[in-house]
Every structure is written in structure tokens, then in C-alpha cells.
One Martini backbone bead per residue (centre of mass of N, CA, C, O) as a GRO file, in nm:
protein
  160
    1MET     BB    1  -1.822  -1.238  -0.184
    2THR     BB    2  -1.511  -1.255  -0.255
    3ASP     BB    3  -1.211  -1.130  -0.192
    4ARG     BB    4  -1.119  -1.118  -0.488
    5SER     BB    5  -1.373  -0.969  -0.597
    6ALA     BB    6  -1.349  -0.723  -0.413
    7GLN     BB    7  -1.072  -0.635  -0.515
    8GLY     BB    8  -1.151  -0.613  -0.813
    9SER     BB    9  -1.362  -0.395  -0.766
   10ALA     BB   10  -1.177  -0.185  -0.631
   11ALA     BB   11  -0.965  -0.173  -0.854
   12GLY     BB   12  -1.157  -0.086  -1.078
   13ALA     BB   13  -1.247   0.178  -0.938
   14VAL     BB   14  -0.970   0.307  -0.928
   15LEU     BB   15  -0.917   0.306  -1.235
   16ARG     BB   16  -1.164   0.479  -1.310
   17ALA     BB   17  -1.078   0.726  -1.143
   18LEU     BB   18  -0.813   0.771  -1.293
   19ASP     BB   19  -0.933   0.808  -1.574
   20GLY     BB   20  -1.088   1.075  -1.502
   21ARG     BB   21  -0.786   1.220  -1.445
   22GLY     BB   22  -0.524   1.095  -1.584
   23TRP     BB   23  -0.388   0.888  -1.389
   24SER     BB   24  -0.142   0.735  -1.195
   25ILE     BB   25   0.001   0.424  -1.043
   26ALA     BB   26   0.155   0.309  -0.728
   27ALA     BB   27   0.332   0.056  -0.522
   28ALA     BB   28   0.414   0.009  -0.173
   29GLU     BB   29   0.538  -0.299  -0.032
   30SER     BB   30   0.524  -0.534   0.228
   31LEU     BB   31   0.313  -0.746   0.357
   32THR     BB   32   0.176  -0.783   0.055
   33GLY     BB   33   0.394  -0.867  -0.169
   34GLY     BB   34   0.216  -0.748  -0.445
   35ARG     BB   35  -0.103  -0.754  -0.424
   36VAL     BB   36  -0.183  -0.471  -0.511
   37THR     BB   37  -0.066  -0.478  -0.793
   38ALA     BB   38  -0.211  -0.736  -0.883
   39SER     BB   39  -0.501  -0.627  -0.852
   40LEU     BB   40  -0.468  -0.411  -1.072
   41VAL     BB   41  -0.355  -0.600  -1.315
   42ASP     BB   42  -0.620  -0.780  -1.328
   43VAL     BB   43  -0.729  -0.544  -1.479
   44PRO     BB   44  -0.846  -0.454  -1.758
   45GLY     BB   45  -0.639  -0.183  -1.865
   46ALA     BB   46  -0.412  -0.112  -1.650
   47SER     BB   47  -0.177   0.006  -1.834
   48ALA     BB   48  -0.294   0.305  -1.836
   49HIS     BB   49  -0.202   0.342  -1.497
   50VAL     BB   50   0.015   0.134  -1.422
   51ARG     BB   51   0.353   0.155  -1.326
   52GLY     BB   52   0.390  -0.007  -1.040
   53GLY     BB   53   0.615  -0.183  -0.805
   54ILE     BB   54   0.736  -0.204  -0.457
   55VAL     BB   55   0.907  -0.450  -0.274
   56ALA     BB   56   0.974  -0.360   0.077
   57TYR     BB   57   1.041  -0.584   0.307
   58ALA     BB   58   1.293  -0.464   0.382
   59THR     BB   59   1.390  -0.202   0.566
   60ASP     BB   60   1.628  -0.085   0.386
   61LEU     BB   61   1.444  -0.046   0.128
   62LYS     BB   62   1.273   0.188   0.227
   63ALA     BB   63   1.516   0.379   0.200
   64SER     BB   64   1.664   0.312  -0.082
   65GLN     BB   65   1.387   0.298  -0.272
   66LEU     BB   66   1.176   0.523  -0.108
   67GLY     BB   67   1.301   0.742   0.109
   68VAL     BB   68   1.301   0.663   0.388
   69ASP     BB   69   1.381   0.761   0.686
   70ALA     BB   70   1.633   0.624   0.870
   71GLY     BB   71   1.568   0.750   1.148
   72LEU     BB   72   1.279   0.655   1.164
   73LEU     BB   73   1.336   0.354   1.144
   74ALA     BB   74   1.521   0.344   1.397
   75ALA     BB   75   1.308   0.462   1.603
   76ARG     BB   76   1.020   0.296   1.497
   77GLY     BB   77   1.023   0.142   1.252
   78PRO     BB   78   0.829  -0.003   0.987
   79VAL     BB   79   0.567   0.013   1.186
   80ASP     BB   80   0.435   0.314   1.067
   81PRO     BB   81   0.266   0.585   0.964
   82GLU     BB   82   0.508   0.755   0.848
   83VAL     BB   83   0.619   0.530   0.675
   84ALA     BB   84   0.374   0.500   0.494
   85ALA     BB   85   0.381   0.788   0.383
   86GLN     BB   86   0.672   0.772   0.263
   87MET     BB   87   0.618   0.536   0.074
   88ALA     BB   88   0.400   0.672  -0.103
   89GLN     BB   89   0.582   0.910  -0.189
   90GLY     BB   90   0.823   0.741  -0.299
   91VAL     BB   91   0.672   0.588  -0.529
   92ARG     BB   92   0.593   0.833  -0.686
   93ARG     BB   93   0.882   0.919  -0.750
   94ALA     BB   94   1.019   0.654  -0.855
   95LEU     BB   95   0.755   0.600  -1.074
   96ARG     BB   96   0.603   0.845  -1.174
   97ALA     BB   97   0.333   0.905  -1.003
   98ASP     BB   98   0.032   1.033  -0.888
   99VAL     BB   99  -0.014   0.764  -0.720
  100GLY     BB  100   0.039   0.636  -0.386
  101LEU     BB  101   0.083   0.324  -0.233
  102SER     BB  102   0.069   0.167   0.107
  103THR     BB  103   0.227  -0.111   0.303
  104THR     BB  104   0.244  -0.180   0.664
  105GLY     BB  105   0.325  -0.470   0.879
  106VAL     BB  106   0.166  -0.744   1.073
  107ALA     BB  107   0.076  -1.080   0.976
  108GLY     BB  108   0.253  -1.302   1.067
  109PRO     BB  109   0.237  -1.510   1.334
  110ASP     BB  110   0.426  -1.297   1.466
  111PRO     BB  111   0.545  -1.065   1.631
  112GLN     BB  112   0.712  -0.734   1.616
  113GLY     BB  113   0.811  -0.729   1.891
  114ASP     BB  114   0.567  -0.499   2.018
  115THR     BB  115   0.411  -0.572   1.757
  116PRO     BB  116   0.118  -0.676   1.669
  117VAL     BB  117  -0.077  -0.867   1.518
  118GLY     BB  118  -0.250  -0.655   1.275
  119THR     BB  119  -0.061  -0.426   1.236
  120VAL     BB  120  -0.158  -0.153   1.017
  121HIS     BB  121  -0.029   0.059   0.751
  122ILE     BB  122  -0.174   0.299   0.535
  123ALA     BB  123  -0.130   0.473   0.209
  124VAL     BB  124  -0.208   0.788   0.031
  125ALA     BB  125  -0.071   0.958  -0.255
  126THR     BB  126  -0.114   1.276  -0.386
  127PRO     BB  127  -0.080   1.586  -0.514
  128GLU     BB  128  -0.258   1.700  -0.253
  129THR     BB  129  -0.218   1.430  -0.059
  130VAL     BB  130  -0.197   1.253   0.262
  131ARG     BB  131  -0.316   0.929   0.368
  132VAL     BB  132  -0.366   0.765   0.683
  133SER     BB  133  -0.410   0.422   0.808
  134SER     BB  134  -0.492   0.253   1.107
  135LEU     BB  135  -0.480  -0.099   1.184
  136ALA     BB  136  -0.676  -0.372   1.348
  137LEU     BB  137  -0.630  -0.689   1.267
  138SER     BB  138  -0.776  -1.011   1.191
  139GLY     BB  139  -0.637  -1.332   1.163
  140SER     BB  140  -0.475  -1.456   0.934
  141ARG     BB  141  -0.221  -1.389   0.739
  142ASP     BB  142  -0.393  -1.385   0.480
  143GLU     BB  143  -0.624  -1.207   0.588
  144ILE     BB  144  -0.455  -0.958   0.651
  145ARG     BB  145  -0.348  -0.913   0.367
  146THR     BB  146  -0.626  -0.887   0.230
  147GLN     BB  147  -0.731  -0.648   0.405
  148SER     BB  148  -0.505  -0.452   0.321
  149VAL     BB  149  -0.569  -0.430   0.026
  150GLN     BB  150  -0.862  -0.337   0.052
  151SER     BB  151  -0.802  -0.083   0.226
  152VAL     BB  152  -0.620   0.074   0.023
  153LEU     BB  153  -0.830   0.089  -0.203
  154GLU     BB  154  -1.047   0.237  -0.038
  155LEU     BB  155  -0.876   0.483   0.030
  156ALA     BB  156  -0.830   0.573  -0.258
  157LEU     BB  157  -1.129   0.624  -0.325
  158THR     BB  158  -1.168   0.865  -0.123
  159LEU     BB  159  -0.947   1.048  -0.300
  160LEU     BB  160  -1.084   1.004  -0.605
   0.00000   0.00000   0.00000
């Protein structure tokens, strides 16, 4: 199975789970640059559930567009589990979705300060809970981004 078909399968499963609940979904993305949203909208019928996505690649956009606490960003930087949680919650609010997904991390090729390449935090926020997962991924920049998309979709499935 190719990475793209695996993502399509996971995205389709997420959308089917949303359908069963009558819920909508939105994504807040940093290192994945829109790939999570794209994987969802690649599935036929996605418009019934996908509200949209916000690519907040720049740190200041995480605060201004997603409501991530500016003090948290200043203290810990953008690659942090709590930042991922706040991004997922923020995209739920901003796009009025039932479920928010988020990705933040370092895909490379270079580390970000003291944060090594492959450090990724993903989060899923639902009306009931917020779950964060911290990952230590390896591979090329593209492989890390692909694994991040797959991982956040799989995390969403565990909550749906």
C-alpha cells in the first residue's frame, strides 16, 4: 500500500466515523502545510463534513488565527504538545467544527533551535476531549510530513 493510499484509507475512515455522528472536522496545520486537509478533501463526499483548514506555518499565526497563547509560544516555542492541543481547539472554534486536528513539528532538513528533526506533536480535539501525541519520526522531510498526516488521522480514528 502506498503512503497516499494509506492516507486515503485513513481519511475515508475518519469521514465515515464523522458521518456516523453527524460531526464536522477542520485542521490546523504547521509542518504538514495543508496535507491533512487535502487528504480529507481527496475523499469523495468530503464536503459533507470538512469545514476547512488553517495553515499556520508562521509562529505568530498560531496565536492570531488559532488563539494559541502567545506566552506559551514565547516560553516553549511552536513545537510543543500544549501548542498542538491549543491549535486543535482553536481551529474547532475558528471554523466552527466539531473536531479539530493539528500538526506542529520539525520536518527538516535542519533542527529548529534545540528541537531535533522528526519531533512532531499532533492533537485531536472533540466536544468531549483533547488528545495529544508526541512523535519522534525519522526519514526525509517528505517522509516526516507524510507520517505526520497519517498519524493525526489515526489518532482521530481512536477518538471517533
